[in-house]
N, C-alpha and C positions, 0 to 999 in steps of 0.2 A: 853509691859506687857506680862508676861509669868507665867508658873507654874513650880516651882522648889522644890527640896527636897535635903536633905543631900545625898552625894554619898554613894554607897556601900563601905564597909560592914555596915556602920552605917546609913542605910536609915531611914529617918524620915518622918513625915507627909508632904505631898505635900502642898505647900502654894502659894498664888498669889504674884507676885513680880513685882516691877517696875525696869526695867533694862535700865540703861543709856548707851549712845553710847560708853562710856569708859569702859563698861563691869563691872559696879558696881551695886550691888543689894540692893534694899530696900524692906523689908518685909512689904507688905501692911496691913497685919493683925495688926501689931504694929503701923504703921504710921497712919492708919485710925481708930485705937482703936476698931477693930472688930475682936476678936479672932477666930471666926468661918467663916471668910470671904473666899470666893472662887472667882475664876475668873468669874464664872457665876454670882455670887452675885454682882461683880463690874459692869458687863454688864447690869444687871437688874436695876441698879441705874445709868446708864451711863451718862445721862444728868446732874445729880447732882455731880457725882464723877469726871467727866472729868476735870473740873476746879481745883479740888484738886490734880489730877495727875500732871497737869501742874505746880502747886505750889510746889509740892514735888520734881519734877524733877529739879527745879531751886533752891532748898534750899540746899546750900552746908554745912549747919551745921548738917545735919542728918547723923547718922552713917550708913555707907554702907559697904558691904563685897564684895570681889572679886567674879565674876561669876564662876571662876574656882573652888570655894569651893562647888559647887552645881551640882546636876544632873538636866538637863533640860527635862521636860516632854512635851507632846503635850499641847499647851497653853490653850485649852478649851475642855471640855467634852460636846459636843452638844447633844441636844435632837433629833434634826433632821438634816439630811445631804441631801441637794439638789444638784444634779450633772447635769452638762450640757454636751451634746454630739454634735459632728459635729459643733463646733462653731468657728473654725478658717478657714478663707477663703482658704488659700494656702493648709492647711491640707486636706480639703475636696476635693479640686481640684485634689491634688495628688492621693487621694483614688479613685476618679472618673476615672482618667486616668489609674491607676494601675489595676483596676478591670473591665475595659471595655471588651466587648466580643472579644475573640481572632480573630473572623472573621471580626471585625470592620476594614474597609479599610482606615479609615481616618489616617492622620498623627498625631503624638503626639501634635503638635502645634494646629491642628484643634480640637482635643479632649479637650485640655486645654481651648481653646477659648469658646467652648460650655459649659464646666463646669463653667468657670468664669461667663458667662452670667446667668447660672442657679443660682449661688451663689448670684450674685447681685440682681436678682429678689427675691430670698428667703429672703435676708436681708431687702428688701424694703416691701415685701408683706406678708411674712409668720411669724411663731412664733418660739421662741426658743424650743429646745428639752430638756426637763428636766425630770429626774427620781430620785429615792430615793436610798441613800446608807445607810449603817449601822454604827452607832457610834462605834460599837465594832471592826470595821476594823481599827480604828485610833490608831496610835502609835506615839512615840516621834520622834523628828527631827534627833536624832543621834542613835536611836535604830536599832538593826539588823532587817532585813526583812526576815522572814522565808518563803521560797518558798515551797508550799505544794507539796508533791510527785505527786499528781494528776494533777498539773498545767503543761501542756505540752508546753505552749507558754507564759510565764509571760513577761509582757511588762511594760514600764514606761509611765507615762502621767503627766507631770508637769503642775500645774494649779494655777492660782490666785484664792484665796478663800476670799469671803466677809464674815465678821462676823456680824451678826445682833445685833443691840443694843437696839431695842424696838419692841414690837409686831407690826407686819405688816400684814394687810389683805386687799386685793383689793386696793393697793396703785397705783397711776398713775406713769408712767415712770418719769415724771418731778419731782416727790417727792421721788422716790425710794432711792436715795443715802442718804437721810436724816435719813433713818432707818439703815444705815450701820455704825457700831461703828468703824470698822477698817478692816485691811486686814492681811492675813497670807499666807504661802506657803503650798500647798498640792501636794503630788505626788500620783495620783490616779491609782495605779497599776491595771493591767487587764490581765487576762489569755485569750489570743485571741482564744485559742482552744475551750473555753466553752461559748463564747459570743452568738453564735447561737445554738439553740437546734437542735441536729441531729435526735432525735427520733420523734419530732413533729415540723418540720420546719415552719408549719403554725402559730405557736405561736410567732415565732420571737426571740427576744433577751432574754437572761437569765442573767440579771445583778446581781442577787443574787449570783450565783455561780462564775461568772467571775470576780467580783470586790470586794467581801466582805470577803475574808479570813482574819483571825486575822492578823493585822499589815499591811494590803494592802494599808493603807492610812497614810503614814508618814506626820505629820502635824507640822508646826512651822518653826523656833523656837519661834517667837513672834507674838503677835497681835499689829500691829502698828496703832495708831489712824488714822482715815481717813483724818483728817485735816493735819496730818504730811505728808501724801502722796500726797494730792491735787487730781488732776484728775487721775483716774485709767486707763485712756484710752491710755496711751503710756508708759507702764512699760515693761522692758526687761525681758523675761522669758527664762532662760538658764539652761540646764541640761547637765552635763558631765558624761560619763560612762568611768570609769577607766582613767580619765583625758582627754578623747576625747570629743569634743563638739558634741552633738547629736541634741539637741533642742536649738534654739536661735532665738527668734521671739519677736515682740512687741505685746502688747495687742491691739494695733491699728488694728491688723488683724482680730479681732473678728467680726463675722457677727452680733451678738447681744451683745451690750456692757453691762457692769455690771448693769446699771440701768434697761435695758430692761429685763435682766434675773431675777433680783430680783422682779421687778414688775410682770412679768409673773408668777413666782412661787407663789406670794402672791394672785393671782386671784383665785387659788383653795385652797391653804393651808394657815393656819395662822402661819406665821414665828415668832419664839420666840427668846428672847435674848440669845445669845450664839450659835444659829443655824448657820450652814455653808451653803453658796451658792457657789459651785465650778463652774467655768466659762468656762470649756473646756480646751483642750490641743492643742498646736500648732503642726505644722509639725515636723517630726523628731523622731517619735516613732520607736520602735525596728522593727516593721514590715516593715517600710520604708527602714531600713538599712539591713534587712535580718539578724538581730542579736538580739536574745531575751536574757532575763536575765538568769544568771546561778550563782550557788554558787561561792562566792569569788568576784563577781562584787561589785564595789563601785560607788554609785551615788552621785554626788555633784550637788545641786540644789540651784539656786538663783533667786530672783525677785527683781527688783530695789527697794531699800529702806526697804526691808523686812528681810534682813539678809540672812543666808545660812543654808542649812541642808546637812548632810552627812549620808548616810545609806549604810550598807554593807549587801549583800545578803548571806544567809546561807541556807543550805539544811535542810529540815525537818528531825528530828531524827526518826529513824525507831522504 
């Protein structure tokens, strides 16, 4: 399920669509006889609408158009975006080793062993690290990403995003996935140079500036129903930069799985239909490779069963 419109120059109103694996499009406004329907509207009635979507997907008599006839937008306009940090075991171990004190006399193997023990203890005893992003940072899965002139170290962070299907507040871990309608792909771009405040280091991280420039969260292309994915605990997360693989990891490496992250976010906030819960990024970011994003770069991102997005980086116009 996604949000489409007629391509330029005859751009029309964006509409919710059912997109089949053979890349055929069914306009859900017509199919469900709801002219004003949006993807959020579908999610707000998810329990009732999901059986209808299954029926429509299998009905070969309905008129469909080729996906190539349309522009693909971000599949949802969420009201809230919950983001997770430091949630992949190998990623955090790599950071721990890379940023250890230069005077640390231990070998890399010893430092990694210590970090691994810390991560195992954190997964068993601690809580996920969740903060808020802005919906205005979201852009489509094939849109250009504008790199702001002030962003000195723009980096990629491919993530599995859970899409909430019904209001969730203080839900237990064992029930958390029941509130997830489906999954999509998010690339949570970050300017590494502005993550930490230089003027007031005691404040800590500045996620507003480092992560929320317009277009810094390419999203989609589709929301795939949770039932079609099955368990989200072993999906392959792969990002290529100009054709070279940079991130390639399973969601099995998460310290806190999707259910724990969703349940944790719901303890403080009320999650609403269409909200996004991003689940963190695996190892292989630009800082690891010593290669940050620049104008002309092309990112290809895939997650098992969720399709693929391709975004090109462009410089901000003066």
